[in-house]
GUVEXRO-84956 format. One record per residue: x, y, z of N, C-alpha, C in turn. Coordinates in steps of 0.2 Angstrom, whole numbers, plus 5000, padded with zeros to 4 digits. Example, Ala and Ser with C-alpha at 12.3 -4.5 7.8 and 13.67 -1.06 7.14 Angstrom:
residues 2
ATOM    n.u    n.v    n.w   ca.u   ca.v   ca.w    c.u    c.v    c.w
ATOM   5066   4972   5039   5062   4978   5039   5066   4984   5039
ATOM   5064   4989   5035   5068   4995   5036   5064   5000   5039
//
This chain:
residues 333
ATOM    n.u    n.v    n.w   ca.u   ca.v   ca.w    c.u    c.v    c.w
ATOM   5019   4972   4883   5017   4976   4887   5010   4977   4888
ATOM   5007   4978   4893   5000   4978   4895   4998   4984   4895
ATOM   4993   4984   4893   4990   4990   4891   4988   4995   4898
ATOM   4990   5000   4901   4989   5002   4905   4984   5010   4906
ATOM   4981   5012   4901   4976   5015   4902   4970   5013   4902
ATOM   4969   5007   4907   4962   5004   4907   4957   5011   4911
ATOM   4950   5010   4909   4946   5015   4911   4947   5018   4917
ATOM   4948   5013   4923   4950   5016   4930   4956   5020   4930
ATOM   4961   5019   4927   4969   5023   4927   4965   5028   4924
ATOM   4962   5028   4919   4961   5037   4915   4956   5039   4922
ATOM   4950   5036   4925   4945   5040   4928   4951   5043   4935
ATOM   4957   5039   4935   4961   5042   4941   4964   5048   4941
ATOM   4966   5046   4933   4972   5053   4929   4967   5061   4931
ATOM   4960   5057   4926   4957   5064   4928   4956   5067   4934
ATOM   4955   5063   4938   4953   5064   4945   4958   5070   4949
ATOM   4964   5067   4947   4972   5069   4949   4973   5076   4946
ATOM   4972   5076   4941   4971   5083   4937   4968   5088   4938
ATOM   4961   5085   4940   4956   5090   4942   4954   5092   4950
ATOM   4958   5091   4951   4959   5089   4961   4958   5097   4961
ATOM   4963   5102   4959   4963   5109   4961   4956   5112   4960
ATOM   4952   5110   4954   4947   5114   4952   4939   5112   4957
ATOM   4940   5105   4961   4938   5104   4965   4937   5107   4972
ATOM   4945   5110   4974   4947   5111   4980   4943   5119   4979
ATOM   4945   5123   4973   4943   5129   4974   4935   5132   4973
ATOM   4932   5125   4970   4925   5125   4971   4922   5124   4977
ATOM   4926   5119   4981   4924   5118   4991   4926   5128   4991
ATOM   4932   5130   4991   4933   5137   4992   4927   5142   4992
ATOM   4925   5142   4985   4920   5147   4984   4913   5146   4988
ATOM   4912   5137   4988   4906   5135   4993   4906   5139   5000
ATOM   4911   5136   5003   4913   5138   5010   4913   5146   5011
ATOM   4915   5149   5005   4914   5159   5006   4907   5160   5004
ATOM   4903   5156   4999   4897   5158   5000   4894   5159   5005
ATOM   4894   5151   5009   4889   5149   5015   4891   5155   5021
ATOM   4897   5157   5022   4898   5161   5025   4896   5168   5024
ATOM   4895   5171   5019   4893   5178   5018   4887   5178   5018
ATOM   4883   5172   5017   4874   5173   5017   4873   5170   5023
ATOM   4876   5167   5027   4874   5162   5032   4876   5163   5038
ATOM   4882   5165   5037   4888   5167   5043   4890   5159   5046
ATOM   4889   5153   5041   4892   5148   5042   4900   5146   5042
ATOM   4904   5146   5045   4911   5143   5044   4915   5137   5043
ATOM   4914   5136   5036   4916   5129   5036   4922   5126   5039
ATOM   4923   5122   5045   4931   5122   5047   4934   5117   5043
ATOM   4938   5119   5036   4943   5116   5032   4948   5121   5030
ATOM   4952   5118   5029   4958   5123   5027   4957   5125   5022
ATOM   4960   5129   5017   4960   5131   5009   4962   5130   5005
ATOM   4960   5131   5000   4964   5125   4994   4971   5127   4992
ATOM   4973   5133   4994   4982   5134   4990   4987   5129   4997
ATOM   4982   5128   5004   4986   5124   5008   4985   5118   5007
ATOM   4979   5114   5004   4978   5107   5002   4984   5106   4997
ATOM   4984   5113   4993   4987   5111   4987   4995   5110   4989
ATOM   4998   5112   4993   5003   5114   4997   5007   5106   4998
ATOM   5000   5104   5003   5002   5098   5005   5003   5093   5001
ATOM   4999   5093   4995   5000   5088   4990   5003   5088   4985
ATOM   5007   5094   4986   5013   5095   4982   5019   5093   4985
ATOM   5018   5093   4991   5025   5091   4997   5024   5081   4996
ATOM   5018   5081   4995   5017   5071   4995   5018   5069   4988
ATOM   5018   5072   4984   5020   5072   4976   5028   5072   4977
ATOM   5032   5076   4981   5037   5077   4980   5041   5068   4984
ATOM   5038   5067   4988   5040   5061   4992   5038   5055   4986
ATOM   5033   5054   4983   5031   5050   4979   5037   5048   4973
ATOM   5041   5056   4971   5043   5056   4967   5051   5053   4969
ATOM   5054   5055   4974   5059   5052   4979   5058   5044   4980
ATOM   5052   5042   4982   5051   5035   4984   5053   5030   4977
ATOM   5049   5033   4971   5050   5029   4966   5060   5027   4962
ATOM   5061   5034   4965   5070   5036   4963   5072   5029   4969
ATOM   5071   5028   4974   5074   5023   4978   5073   5019   4977
ATOM   5066   5016   4973   5065   5010   4972   5067   5006   4966
ATOM   5074   5011   4963   5075   5009   4957   5083   5003   4962
ATOM   5086   5007   4967   5090   5004   4970   5088   4998   4975
ATOM   5083   4999   4980   5082   4995   4982   5076   4991   4981
ATOM   5072   4990   4977   5067   4989   4975   5070   4983   4970
ATOM   5074   4985   4965   5077   4983   4958   5083   4976   4960
ATOM   5087   4983   4963   5095   4978   4963   5093   4975   4972
ATOM   5091   4978   4975   5090   4973   4982   5095   4975   4987
ATOM   5097   4983   4984   5103   4985   4988   5100   4991   4994
ATOM   5101   4990   5001   5099   4994   5006   5103   5002   5005
ATOM   5099   5006   5003   5102   5013   5002   5099   5017   5009
ATOM   5105   5020   5012   5103   5024   5018   5105   5030   5018
ATOM   5107   5032   5013   5110   5039   5010   5107   5042   5004
ATOM   5101   5039   5003   5097   5043   4997   5097   5051   4998
ATOM   5097   5055   5004   5094   5061   5005   5102   5064   5002
ATOM   5106   5062   5000   5112   5064   4997   5111   5068   4991
ATOM   5107   5063   4989   5107   5065   4981   5102   5071   4981
ATOM   5096   5069   4983   5091   5076   4986   5093   5081   4988
ATOM   5100   5082   4991   5106   5088   4993   5106   5089   4988
ATOM   5109   5085   4984   5113   5088   4979   5110   5091   4972
ATOM   5103   5088   4972   5099   5093   4967   5098   5100   4968
ATOM   5095   5099   4975   5092   5108   4979   5098   5111   4979
ATOM   5105   5110   4980   5108   5115   4981   5112   5116   4974
ATOM   5112   5112   4969   5114   5115   4961   5111   5119   4960
ATOM   5103   5118   4960   5097   5123   4957   5097   5129   4961
ATOM   5097   5129   4968   5098   5134   4972   5105   5139   4971
ATOM   5111   5137   4971   5117   5142   4971   5118   5143   4962
ATOM   5116   5139   4958   5118   5142   4951   5111   5145   4949
ATOM   5105   5147   4952   5102   5152   4950   5102   5158   4955
ATOM   5104   5157   4961   5106   5164   4965   5112   5167   4963
ATOM   5116   5162   4963   5125   5167   4962   5125   5166   4953
ATOM   5124   5164   4949   5126   5163   4943   5119   5167   4938
ATOM   5114   5167   4941   5107   5170   4939   5105   5165   4932
ATOM   5106   5159   4932   5104   5155   4926   5098   5152   4928
ATOM   5093   5152   4923   5086   5150   4923   5084   5143   4926
ATOM   5079   5141   4928   5079   5137   4933   5078   5131   4927
ATOM   5075   5132   4921   5075   5128   4917   5081   5124   4914
ATOM   5086   5128   4914   5094   5128   4914   5096   5122   4919
ATOM   5095   5125   4924   5098   5121   4930   5096   5117   4931
ATOM   5089   5113   4930   5086   5108   4932   5089   5101   4927
ATOM   5091   5102   4921   5094   5097   4919   5102   5096   4923
ATOM   5105   5101   4923   5112   5102   4926   5112   5100   4932
ATOM   5105   5100   4938   5106   5095   4944   5104   5088   4942
ATOM   5101   5087   4937   5099   5080   4936   5106   5076   4934
ATOM   5109   5079   4929   5114   5078   4930   5120   5077   4933
ATOM   5120   5081   4938   5127   5083   4943   5125   5076   4948
ATOM   5116   5075   4950   5115   5069   4953   5117   5062   4951
ATOM   5117   5062   4944   5119   5055   4941   5127   5054   4944
ATOM   5130   5060   4941   5137   5061   4943   5139   5059   4950
ATOM   5135   5060   4955   5138   5058   4960   5135   5052   4962
ATOM   5129   5050   4961   5126   5042   4961   5134   5040   4957
ATOM   5136   5038   4954   5143   5035   4950   5147   5036   4953
ATOM   5148   5042   4956   5155   5043   4961   5154   5039   4968
ATOM   5148   5038   4971   5148   5033   4976   5146   5028   4974
ATOM   5143   5025   4969   5142   5019   4969   5150   5015   4965
ATOM   5153   5018   4960   5157   5013   4959   5162   5010   4963
ATOM   5165   5014   4968   5169   5011   4973   5165   5006   4977
ATOM   5159   5004   4977   5155   5001   4982   5152   4994   4979
ATOM   5154   4994   4973   5149   4988   4966   5152   4981   4972
ATOM   5156   4980   4975   5159   4973   4976   5153   4974   4984
ATOM   5153   4977   4987   5149   4978   4995   5143   4977   4993
ATOM   5139   4972   4998   5132   4971   5000   5129   4971   5007
ATOM   5124   4971   5007   5119   4969   5014   5122   4976   5017
ATOM   5123   4975   5024   5126   4980   5029   5131   4986   5028
ATOM   5136   4982   5024   5143   4985   5021   5140   4990   5017
ATOM   5137   4988   5012   5135   4994   5008   5130   4999   5011
ATOM   5125   5000   5015   5121   5001   5019   5125   5006   5024
ATOM   5132   5004   5026   5134   5010   5031   5139   5014   5025
ATOM   5139   5013   5020   5144   5017   5015   5140   5023   5013
ATOM   5132   5020   5011   5128   5025   5008   5128   5029   5013
ATOM   5126   5027   5020   5126   5031   5025   5131   5037   5027
ATOM   5136   5034   5026   5143   5039   5028   5144   5044   5023
ATOM   5143   5041   5016   5141   5048   5009   5136   5054   5011
ATOM   5131   5052   5013   5125   5057   5016   5128   5060   5021
ATOM   5130   5058   5025   5131   5063   5032   5138   5065   5029
ATOM   5143   5062   5026   5148   5068   5023   5145   5074   5018
ATOM   5142   5074   5016   5139   5079   5010   5135   5084   5016
ATOM   5130   5082   5022   5128   5084   5024   5132   5089   5030
ATOM   5138   5088   5031   5144   5090   5036   5146   5095   5032
ATOM   5148   5095   5026   5152   5098   5020   5148   5105   5018
ATOM   5142   5104   5018   5135   5109   5016   5135   5113   5022
ATOM   5134   5109   5028   5134   5114   5036   5140   5119   5037
ATOM   5144   5116   5037   5151   5119   5039   5154   5123   5035
ATOM   5156   5121   5029   5159   5126   5024   5155   5132   5021
ATOM   5156   5136   5024   5153   5143   5023   5157   5146   5016
ATOM   5161   5144   5016   5166   5147   5006   5161   5143   5001
ATOM   5160   5137   5003   5156   5134   4998   5148   5137   4995
ATOM   5146   5138   5001   5138   5139   5001   5137   5147   5002
ATOM   5142   5151   5004   5140   5157   5005   5136   5159   5011
ATOM   5135   5156   5016   5131   5158   5020   5134   5151   5027
ATOM   5129   5152   5032   5130   5149   5037   5124   5142   5037
ATOM   5126   5137   5041   5120   5131   5040   5117   5130   5032
ATOM   5121   5131   5029   5120   5131   5022   5113   5134   5020
ATOM   5113   5139   5023   5105   5144   5021   5106   5148   5013
ATOM   5102   5146   5008   5103   5150   5001   5096   5152   5002
ATOM   5096   5158   5003   5090   5164   5003   5087   5166   4995
ATOM   5082   5168   4996   5078   5170   4990   5080   5167   4981
ATOM   5079   5161   4984   5079   5158   4976   5074   5160   4972
ATOM   5077   5163   4965   5071   5166   4961   5066   5159   4960
ATOM   5062   5162   4957   5056   5158   4955   5056   5156   4947
ATOM   5056   5150   4945   5055   5150   4938   5050   5151   4935
ATOM   5049   5153   4928   5043   5156   4925   5044   5153   4917
ATOM   5036   5151   4914   5035   5149   4908   5031   5154   4905
ATOM   5032   5157   4900   5028   5162   4896   5025   5168   4900
ATOM   5031   5169   4902   5029   5177   4906   5028   5175   4912
ATOM   5024   5169   4915   5020   5169   4920   5024   5165   4927
ATOM   5024   5168   4932   5031   5167   4937   5027   5162   4941
ATOM   5030   5154   4942   5027   5149   4945   5030   5149   4951
ATOM   5024   5153   4956   5025   5156   4961   5018   5154   4967
ATOM   5014   5150   4964   5009   5148   4968   5007   5141   4968
ATOM   5004   5140   4976   5005   5132   4974   5002   5128   4971
ATOM   4996   5131   4966   4992   5129   4960   4999   5126   4953
ATOM   5001   5130   4952   5008   5128   4950   5012   5124   4951
ATOM   5014   5124   4960   5017   5119   4960   5014   5110   4959
ATOM   5009   5112   4960   5004   5105   4961   5007   5102   4954
ATOM   5005   5105   4948   5006   5103   4941   5011   5101   4936
ATOM   5016   5106   4942   5025   5106   4941   5028   5098   4942
ATOM   5025   5095   4948   5027   5089   4951   5024   5083   4947
ATOM   5017   5085   4946   5013   5081   4943   5017   5079   4936
ATOM   5020   5084   4933   5023   5082   4925   5030   5078   4928
ATOM   5033   5081   4934   5039   5076   4934   5037   5070   4937
ATOM   5030   5068   4939   5031   5063   4942   5030   5057   4935
ATOM   5025   5061   4933   5024   5058   4926   5029   5054   4923
ATOM   5034   5058   4923   5041   5057   4918   5044   5054   4922
ATOM   5043   5052   4927   5050   5046   4932   5045   5040   4931
ATOM   5039   5041   4931   5036   5033   4932   5037   5030   4926
ATOM   5037   5035   4921   5037   5032   4915   5044   5029   4912
ATOM   5050   5033   4915   5057   5031   4914   5057   5025   4917
ATOM   5055   5025   4924   5054   5019   4930   5051   5012   4927
ATOM   5046   5012   4923   5041   5009   4921   5044   5006   4912
ATOM   5048   5011   4911   5051   5006   4905   5056   5002   4906
ATOM   5061   5004   4911   5068   5002   4913   5065   4994   4916
ATOM   5062   4995   4920   5059   4989   4923   5056   4983   4919
ATOM   5052   4984   4913   5052   4981   4907   5055   4978   4902
ATOM   5062   4981   4902   5067   4981   4898   5071   4975   4900
ATOM   5076   4974   4895   5083   4969   4898   5086   4972   4904
ATOM   5085   4980   4904   5088   4982   4913   5086   4980   4917
ATOM   5080   4981   4916   5075   4979   4922   5077   4971   4924
ATOM   5075   4967   4919   5078   4961   4921   5085   4958   4925
ATOM   5089   4961   4921   5095   4961   4923   5097   4964   4930
ATOM   5093   4969   4932   5092   4973   4939   5089   4966   4944
ATOM   5083   4964   4943   5080   4959   4946   5083   4953   4947
ATOM   5089   4951   4942   5093   4945   4941   5100   4945   4947
ATOM   5100   4952   4947   5106   4954   4952   5104   4954   4960
ATOM   5096   4956   4960   5093   4956   4966   5093   4947   4969
ATOM   5089   4945   4965   5087   4937   4966   5094   4933   4968
ATOM   5100   4933   4963   5107   4931   4966   5110   4933   4962
ATOM   5117   4937   4965   5122   4941   4961   5125   4937   4957
ATOM   5129   4932   4959   5132   4926   4957   5129   4924   4951
ATOM   5124   4921   4952   5121   4917   4945   5120   4921   4940
ATOM   5119   4928   4943   5118   4932   4934   5124   4933   4933
ATOM   5129   4935   4937   5135   4936   4932   5138   4929   4929
ATOM   5136   4924   4934   5138   4918   4928   5134   4916   4922
ATOM   5128   4920   4923   5125   4921   4916   5128   4925   4910
ATOM   5131   4928   4912   5135   4933   4908   5132   4940   4909
ATOM   5130   4942   4913   5126   4949   4916   5132   4952   4919
ATOM   5134   4957   4915   5140   4963   4917   5137   4967   4923
ATOM   5137   4961   4931   5132   4968   4937   5138   4973   4936
ATOM   5141   4975   4935   5147   4981   4940   5142   4987   4936
ATOM   5142   4986   4928   5139   4991   4923   5131   4991   4926
ATOM   5127   4985   4926   5121   4986   4928   5119   4990   4935
ATOM   5124   4989   4940   5123   4991   4947   5125   4998   4944
ATOM   5131   5001   4942   5131   5008   4941   5125   5013   4936
ATOM   5122   5008   4932   5116   5011   4928   5110   5012   4935
ATOM   5110   5007   4938   5104   5009   4946   5105   5016   4948
ATOM   5112   5015   4950   5115   5020   4955   5114   5028   4950
ATOM   5116   5027   4946   5114   5036   4942   5109   5036   4940
ATOM   5105   5033   4940   5096   5033   4936   5093   5035   4944
ATOM   5094   5032   4949   5090   5033   4956   5092   5040   4959
ATOM   5100   5042   4959   5104   5046   4960   5100   5054   4956
ATOM   5100   5055   4949   5099   5058   4946   5089   5061   4946
ATOM   5085   5055   4949   5079   5055   4951   5079   5060   4956
ATOM   5082   5057   4962   5083   5061   4969   5085   5068   4969
ATOM   5089   5070   4964   5092   5078   4962   5086   5081   4958
ATOM   5081   5077   4955   5076   5080   4952   5072   5082   4957
ATOM   5071   5079   4964   5066   5082   4967   5070   5087   4971
ATOM   5078   5087   4972   5079   5091   4977   5078   5099   4972
ATOM   5078   5098   4966   5078   5103   4961   5070   5106   4964
ATOM   5065   5101   4962   5059   5105   4964   5059   5109   4970
ATOM   5061   5107   4974   5061   5107   4982   5061   5114   4981
ATOM   5067   5117   4979   5071   5124   4978   5064   5128   4976
ATOM   5061   5127   4972   5054   5130   4969   5049   5131   4974
ATOM   5050   5124   4978   5043   5124   4982   5045   5131   4988
ATOM   5052   5128   4989   5053   5134   4997   5054   5138   4995
ATOM   5060   5140   4988   5061   5147   4987   5067   5148   4992
ATOM   5069   5143   4998   5075   5146   5002   5077   5138   5005
ATOM   5084   5137   5006   5085   5130   5008   5088   5132   5015
ATOM   5089   5126   5019   5093   5125   5025   5094   5119   5026
ATOM   5102   5116   5028   5104   5110   5027   5101   5106   5031
ATOM   5096   5109   5038   5092   5105   5041   5088   5102   5038
ATOM   5084   5103   5033   5081   5098   5028   5082   5092   5026
ATOM   5089   5091   5025   5092   5084   5021   5095   5081   5027
ATOM   5093   5081   5033   5095   5077   5038   5093   5069   5036
ATOM   5099   5063   5041   5099   5056   5039   5091   5055   5038
ATOM   5087   5057   5044   5080   5055   5044   5075   5053   5038
ATOM   5077   5059   5033   5072   5061   5027   5073   5053   5022
ATOM   5080   5051   5023   5082   5046   5021   5078   5040   5024
ATOM   5076   5039   5028   5072   5032   5033   5066   5034   5030
ATOM   5063   5040   5030   5058   5042   5029   5054   5040   5022
ATOM   5060   5041   5018   5060   5040   5010   5059   5030   5009
ATOM   5063   5029   5014   5065   5020   5013   5058   5016   5017
ATOM   5055   5020   5022   5048   5017   5024   5043   5017   5018
ATOM   5043   5023   5014   5038   5024   5007   5040   5017   5004
ATOM   5045   5014   5004   5047   5009   4999   5045   5004   5001
ATOM   5046   5002   5009   5045   4997   5011   5037   4996   5012
ATOM   5033   5001   5015   5027   5001   5016   5023   4999   5010
ATOM   5025   5003   5001   5022   4999   4999   5024   4994   4996
ATOM   5028   4991   4996   5031   4985   4992   5038   4986   4987
ATOM   5043   4983   4991   5048   4986   4987   5050   4982   4980
ATOM   5051   4984   4974   5052   4981   4966   5046   4984   4962
ATOM   5039   4987   4966   5034   4989   4963   5033   4997   4963
ATOM   5034   4996   4957   5031   5007   4955   5025   5010   4959
ATOM   5019   5004   4958   5011   5006   4961   5013   5006   4969
ATOM   5018   5002   4971   5018   5002   4979   5023   5007   4980
ATOM   5028   5009   4977   5030   5015   4980   5027   5020   4978
ATOM   5024   5021   4975   5017   5028   4975   5013   5028   4980
ATOM   5010   5021   4981   5006   5022   4986   5009   5022   4993
ATOM   5015   5019   4994   5019   5021   5002   5021   5029   5001
ATOM   5023   5034   4995   5024   5039   4995   5016   5045   4998
ATOM   5012   5041   4995   5004   5045   4995   5005   5046   5005
ATOM   5004   5039   5007   5004   5036   5013   5006   5041   5018
ATOM   5013   5039   5018   5018   5042   5022   5018   5049   5020
ATOM   5018   5052   5016   5020   5059   5013   5014   5065   5014
ATOM   5009   5062   5013   5002   5064   5017   5000   5065   5023
ATOM   5003   5060   5026   5001   5059   5034   5005   5063   5036
ATOM   5013   5062   5034   5017   5067   5039   5017   5074   5039
ATOM   5014   5077   5033   5013   5083   5033   5007   5086   5037
ATOM   5002   5080   5037   4996   5081   5042   4997   5082   5049
ATOM   5000   5078   5049   5003   5076   5057   5008   5082   5060
ATOM   5012   5085   5054   5014   5090   5056   5012   5096   5057
ATOM   5005   5098   5055   5002   5102   5058   4996   5100   5063
ATOM   4995   5095   5063   4989   5093   5069   4995   5093   5077
ATOM   5001   5092   5076   5004   5091   5081   5008   5096   5081
ATOM   5008   5103   5079   5013   5106   5077   5009   5111   5083
ATOM   5004   5111   5085   5003   5116   5090   5005   5113   5098
ATOM   5006   5109   5099   5010   5106   5102   5016   5104   5104
ATOM   5023   5108   5104   5030   5108   5103   5032   5100   5106
ATOM   5029   5098   5111   5031   5092   5113   5031   5087   5109
ATOM   5025   5088   5105   5022   5081   5102   5024   5082   5095
ATOM   5028   5087   5092   5032   5089   5086   5034   5084   5082
ATOM   5036   5079   5086   5040   5074   5083   5037   5067   5084
ATOM   5031   5067   5087   5026   5059   5089   5026   5056   5082
ATOM   5026   5060   5077   5023   5059   5070   5028   5053   5068
ATOM   5034   5052   5070   5039   5047   5068   5037   5042   5073
ATOM   5034   5042   5077   5032   5036   5083   5027   5034   5079
ATOM   5022   5038   5076   5019   5034   5073   5019   5030   5066
ATOM   5023   5032   5063   5026   5030   5057   5030   5022   5060
ATOM   5032   5023   5065   5035   5015   5069   5030   5010   5069
ATOM   5025   5013   5072   5021   5009   5075   5018   5007   5067
ATOM   5013   5010   5061   5013   5007   5057   5017   5001   5052
ATOM   5024   5003   5053   5030   4999   5049   5029   4993   5055
ATOM   5028   4993   5061   5031   4986   5063   5023   4981   5063
ATOM   5017   4986   5062   5011   4981   5061   5011   4979   5053
ATOM   5016   4984   5048   5017   4980   5043   5019   4975   5043
ATOM   5024   4974   5046   5028   4969   5044   5028   4962   5049
ATOM   5023   4964   5054   5020   4958   5055   5013   4954   5052
ATOM   5010   4959   5048   5003   4958   5045   5004   4957   5036
ATOM   5008   4962   5035   5008   4960   5026   5017   4963   5024
ATOM   5022   4958   5026   5029   4959   5025   5032   4960   5020
ATOM   5025   4959   5013   5030   4961   5009   5027   4967   5007
ATOM   5024   4971   5010   5021   4978   5008   5014   4977   5005
ATOM   5012   4983   5004   5004   4985   5003   5003   4981   4995
ATOM   5009   4981   4993   5007   4979   4985   5012   4974   4983
ATOM   5011   4968   4983   5017   4962   4983   5020   4963   4977
ATOM   5027   4961   4976   5030   4961   4970   5028   4956   4965
ATOM   5030   4959   4959   5027   4955   4952   5033   4954   4949
ATOM   5038   4957   4950   5044   4957   4945   5047   4948   4946
//
């Protein structure tokens, strides 16, 4: 395995870790300029930027998770938001109804996501292409409608779960955007490590063989059903992990957050960065995730332009398919 701790990567890691320090330093400088000279810097506060970065990190995590199914095994998953939903509501309901700690509910949500990934994946092992995509879409829509309409299950209309308790560690309640930023960084590091190890293992090579030619892979002795099921479970578990983090970021849940378009958005991140490449998934998540949040704020001042960001994403993807069809980072597997 190649050594990834190059000087460039170490510098990048240090920059990412010390971004909050830089932001709070800019905040302090802006306050000093205003107090002494009356000059107001037209920049958002550090807390607001950290929240955008935390949301961007969430999309990076989801993109890396979806990349396992779409990038490694070559299957088009249009229902990834369903596992995102499962993780969010597992943690939200366990914490609000049963008083379970977040640190216990988190692994339970991951296991629940893996279970639902297998539950959806096993009946579709022989499906490929458009047929598999239609089933994944139907699965996510089914979960969405259940959560939205079955009040006996959620306990509120439209899947509302309010006042989700905050996680705490060593007596410190993780209720600030600074904590959320480091929280998602740790989760991303864990997910990237697992994904990288799987990619460069026998499992990853089997996934790539299935992606290139499923029949040839099966003829070479690869248990296609088992490796596909593993991909479904790992990918779903990562999606549920993202949903679990989202409960802490928002402290409230509403089913509208988990609409079908979220799946399309996450898929766009994987396609933009380059399918089958971890670095590409990260880059795609950073670009579309951060751009989406910035455009949501900028265009939010005009209600008629609130959804115009999707038009911008569409233009970006059209240009990408025209000039860079393999994504920003070419697949090397």
